[in-house]
C-alpha positions as CSV (number, residue, x, y, z in Angstrom):
1,M,62.1,28.7,153.6
2,G,59.6,25.9,154.1
3,F,60.1,22.7,155.9
4,F,60.2,20.5,152.8
5,T,62.6,22.9,151.1
6,K,65.0,22.6,154.1
7,I,64.7,18.8,154.1
8,G,65.3,18.7,150.3
9,G,68.3,20.9,150.6
10,F,69.7,18.8,153.5
11,F,69.5,15.5,151.5
12,Y,70.9,17.2,148.4
13,F,74.0,18.4,150.1
14,A,74.3,15.1,152.0
15,A,74.4,13.4,148.6
16,L,77.2,15.8,147.6
17,S,79.1,14.8,150.7
18,L,78.7,11.1,149.9
19,C,80.1,11.9,146.5
20,C,83.4,12.8,148.2
21,I,83.5,9.3,149.7
22,R,82.4,7.4,146.6
23,Y,84.4,9.5,144.2
24,P,87.2,11.2,146.1
25,E,89.2,13.9,144.4
26,E,92.5,12.9,142.9
27,L,95.2,15.4,142.2
28,H,97.7,14.9,139.4
29,T,100.0,17.0,137.3
30,V,100.4,17.1,133.5
31,R,103.2,18.8,131.5
32,V,102.1,21.1,128.7
33,N,103.8,24.0,127.0
34,G,106.8,23.7,129.2
35,L,104.8,23.8,132.5
36,D,103.7,21.2,135.0
37,L,100.1,22.0,135.7
38,V,98.0,20.6,138.6
39,Y,94.6,19.2,137.8
40,A,91.9,17.4,139.9
41,V,89.8,14.4,138.8
42,R,86.6,13.2,140.2
43,G,83.9,10.7,139.1
44,P,83.7,7.1,137.6
45,E,86.6,6.2,135.3
46,D,84.2,5.2,132.5
47,G,82.2,8.4,132.7
48,K,82.0,10.9,129.8
49,P,84.7,13.6,130.3
50,V,83.7,17.1,131.4
51,V,86.4,19.8,131.8
52,L,85.9,22.6,134.3
53,V,87.9,25.8,133.9
54,H,87.9,28.3,136.7
55,G,88.0,32.1,136.8
56,N,90.8,34.7,137.4
57,G,92.8,33.8,140.5
58,G,90.8,30.7,141.2
59,S,91.7,27.0,141.2
60,H,90.1,23.5,140.7
61,K,88.3,24.2,144.1
62,S,86.3,27.1,142.6
63,M,83.7,24.8,141.1
64,A,83.9,21.9,143.5
65,T,80.1,21.9,143.9
66,Q,79.6,21.4,140.1
67,A,82.4,18.8,140.0
68,K,80.6,16.7,142.7
69,Q,77.2,17.2,141.0
70,L,78.6,16.0,137.7
71,A,80.4,13.0,139.3
72,L,77.1,11.9,141.0
73,K,75.5,11.9,137.5
74,G,78.2,9.6,136.2
75,Y,80.6,12.1,134.5
76,R,84.3,12.0,134.8
77,V,85.3,15.5,135.8
78,Y,88.7,17.1,135.1
79,S,89.4,20.5,136.8
80,P,92.8,22.0,135.9
81,D,94.5,24.9,137.8
82,S,95.3,27.4,135.1
83,R,98.9,28.5,134.6
84,G,100.2,30.6,137.5
85,Q,97.1,30.0,139.6
86,G,95.9,27.6,142.2
87,A,98.6,25.1,143.1
88,N,100.8,26.2,140.2
89,P,103.8,28.7,140.6
90,V,103.0,32.3,140.0
91,L,104.2,33.7,136.7
92,E,105.3,37.2,135.6
93,E,103.1,37.4,132.5
94,Y,99.6,36.1,131.6
95,H,97.6,35.9,128.4
96,Y,94.3,34.2,127.6
97,A,95.8,32.7,124.5
98,D,98.4,30.8,126.6
99,M,95.8,29.5,129.0
100,M,93.6,28.4,126.1
101,E,96.5,26.5,124.5
102,D,97.3,24.9,127.9
103,T,93.7,23.7,128.2
104,F,93.8,22.4,124.6
105,R,97.0,20.5,125.3
106,I,95.7,19.1,128.6
107,I,92.7,17.6,126.7
108,G,95.1,16.0,124.2
109,E,97.7,14.8,126.8
110,L,94.9,13.1,128.9
111,G,93.4,11.5,125.8
112,L,90.0,13.1,126.4
113,D,87.8,12.4,123.3
114,K,85.6,15.5,122.6
115,P,84.9,16.3,126.2
116,A,82.2,18.8,127.3
117,L,83.9,22.0,128.7
118,Y,82.4,24.5,131.2
119,G,84.2,27.7,132.0
120,W,83.4,30.4,134.5
121,S,84.6,34.0,133.9
122,D,88.1,33.7,132.6
123,G,87.3,30.0,132.1
124,G,84.4,31.0,129.8
125,I,86.7,33.2,127.7
126,I,89.1,30.2,127.4
127,A,86.2,28.0,126.3
128,L,85.2,30.4,123.5
129,M,88.8,30.9,122.4
130,L,89.5,27.1,122.4
131,E,86.6,26.3,120.1
132,M,87.5,29.2,117.9
133,A,91.1,28.2,117.5
134,H,90.5,24.4,117.5
135,P,87.0,23.7,116.3
136,G,85.6,20.3,117.2
137,T,87.8,19.8,120.2
138,C,84.7,19.7,122.5
139,S,81.4,18.0,122.1
140,M,79.8,21.2,123.6
141,I,80.8,24.1,125.7
142,A,79.1,26.1,128.5
143,L,80.2,29.4,130.0
144,S,79.2,31.8,132.7
145,G,80.1,35.5,133.0
146,A,82.5,35.6,130.0
147,N,83.3,38.7,128.0
148,L,84.7,39.4,124.5
149,Y,86.6,42.5,125.5
150,P,87.1,44.6,128.6
151,D,84.5,47.3,128.0
152,C,81.6,44.9,128.6
153,G,79.2,47.0,130.7
154,P,78.8,49.4,133.7
155,G,79.6,46.7,136.2
156,F,83.1,46.2,134.6
157,E,83.8,49.9,134.9
158,E,83.5,49.5,138.7
159,F,85.5,46.3,138.6
160,K,88.5,48.3,137.1
161,S,89.2,49.9,140.5
162,W,89.6,46.4,142.1
163,I,91.9,45.4,139.2
164,L,94.1,48.4,139.8
165,E,94.2,47.8,143.5
166,Q,95.4,44.3,142.9
167,G,98.0,45.5,140.5
168,T,99.2,41.9,139.7
169,P,100.0,40.8,136.1
170,L,97.1,38.3,136.4
171,A,94.6,41.0,137.3
172,L,96.0,43.7,135.0
173,M,95.6,41.3,132.0
174,M,91.8,41.9,132.3
175,L,92.3,45.6,131.4
176,S,93.5,44.8,127.9
177,E,92.3,41.2,127.2
178,P,90.5,39.4,125.7
179,D,90.0,40.9,122.3
180,I,87.4,38.9,120.5
181,K,85.2,40.2,117.7
182,P,81.6,39.1,117.9
183,E,81.6,37.8,114.3
184,E,84.6,35.5,115.1
185,L,82.3,33.4,117.3
186,S,80.7,32.0,114.2
187,A,83.7,29.6,114.1
188,I,82.2,27.8,117.1
189,T,80.3,24.9,115.6
190,C,79.4,22.8,118.7
191,P,76.4,23.5,121.0
192,A,77.0,26.2,123.6
193,L,75.2,27.2,126.8
194,V,75.8,30.9,127.6
195,T,74.9,32.1,131.1
196,A,75.3,35.1,133.4
197,G,73.6,36.6,136.4
198,S,71.1,39.5,135.9
199,K,73.3,41.4,138.4
200,D,76.6,40.2,136.8
201,L,79.5,42.6,136.2
202,I,79.2,41.4,132.6
203,S,76.1,43.2,131.2
204,E,73.1,41.2,130.0
205,E,73.5,43.0,126.6
206,H,77.1,41.8,126.3
207,T,76.1,38.2,127.3
208,R,73.3,38.3,124.7
209,L,75.9,39.5,122.1
210,I,77.9,36.3,122.8
211,A,74.9,34.0,122.5
212,D,73.6,35.7,119.4
213,N,76.9,35.2,117.5
214,I,77.3,31.5,118.3
215,P,75.3,29.5,115.7
216,D,74.0,26.8,118.1
217,S,73.6,28.5,121.4
218,E,71.2,28.7,124.4
219,L,71.1,31.7,126.6
220,V,70.2,31.7,130.4
221,I,70.2,34.9,132.5
222,V,69.9,33.8,136.1
223,K,67.5,36.3,137.8
224,G,69.0,38.1,140.8
225,A,72.4,36.4,140.5
226,T,75.8,38.1,140.6
227,H,79.0,37.1,138.8
228,S,79.5,34.2,141.3
229,S,76.4,33.7,143.5
230,F,74.8,31.0,141.3
231,I,78.1,29.1,140.9
232,K,80.3,29.3,144.0
233,K,79.1,26.7,146.6
234,N,75.7,26.8,144.8
235,P,74.2,23.8,142.9
236,R,72.1,26.0,140.6
237,M,74.7,26.2,137.8
238,G,75.4,22.5,138.1
239,R,71.8,21.7,137.5
240,L,71.7,24.0,134.5
241,L,74.8,22.4,133.1
242,I,73.6,18.8,133.7
243,D,70.3,19.6,132.1
244,F,72.1,21.1,129.0
245,L,74.4,18.1,128.7
246,R,71.5,15.6,128.9
247,R,69.2,17.4,126.5
248,R,72.1,17.6,124.0
249,G,72.7,13.8,124.3
250,Y,75.9,13.9,126.3
C-alpha cells in the first residue's frame, strides 16, 4: 500500500469518526405486528431516508460503516434490528415473510416517504420480497448476497454444515426459505442495484439470475470479495450504494 493510499484511508476513516460526533446514533423502538422492534437512526433530520436491513443473526451494527457514509452525504439512515435479532428478544419461529412485513410496517409507522432500501444477505431477500408484495413502497432498492431459494450455488452447499451446527430456528430457516420464482421479480418496478462478491457463497450465476429478472436493474460483482468482505467494516459497498443513489436522482 502506497503512502498516499494510506493517508487517504486515514482521512476517510477520520471523517467516519467525525460523523459519530456530528450525527450520533440514536436508538428507538417501534411497535409493528405485535412486536416492539429496536432501530437506529443517524444523519440529518431533513435528509432523504435510507433503510438498511442486516443479514441473518446480525443487527443495526452490521452496516454501521455504510450508515456513517450515508449520513456524511446527507441521508437520514434507519437501521432496524429484525425480529428476534440484535437487541430484540429471541423468537421460536422465523419466516422471511414476517420480517418483510415488519420492514414494510416500520416504513409506514415512521412516515418514511418512498425511502431507498439496502439489504445485505437476508436483508436483500427482504428487499426483494417487500417490493414484490408492496410495489412502489421504495424509491429504489439495493441488495448484496441475496438468494431466491436455498439451492443457490456450491458455496451454499458448504454453508449448510454451518447451519446444521447452529441448529437454531433462525439458522434452520435458511434450509427451506426463501422460495421466490425468478419470474416473480418482474413485479419490482423501482430501480435495483444487485451486488455480490465473486467469492460469495451465493453463486455469480444465481446473482445474475436475480438481476436479469428485475426490469430496471444494475449488476455489480465485486472481484475477490466474499459474502461479507466488501461490506462489514469496509467502505466499498457504501461507495457503490451512494453512487447508485446519486446517479438515479436520489
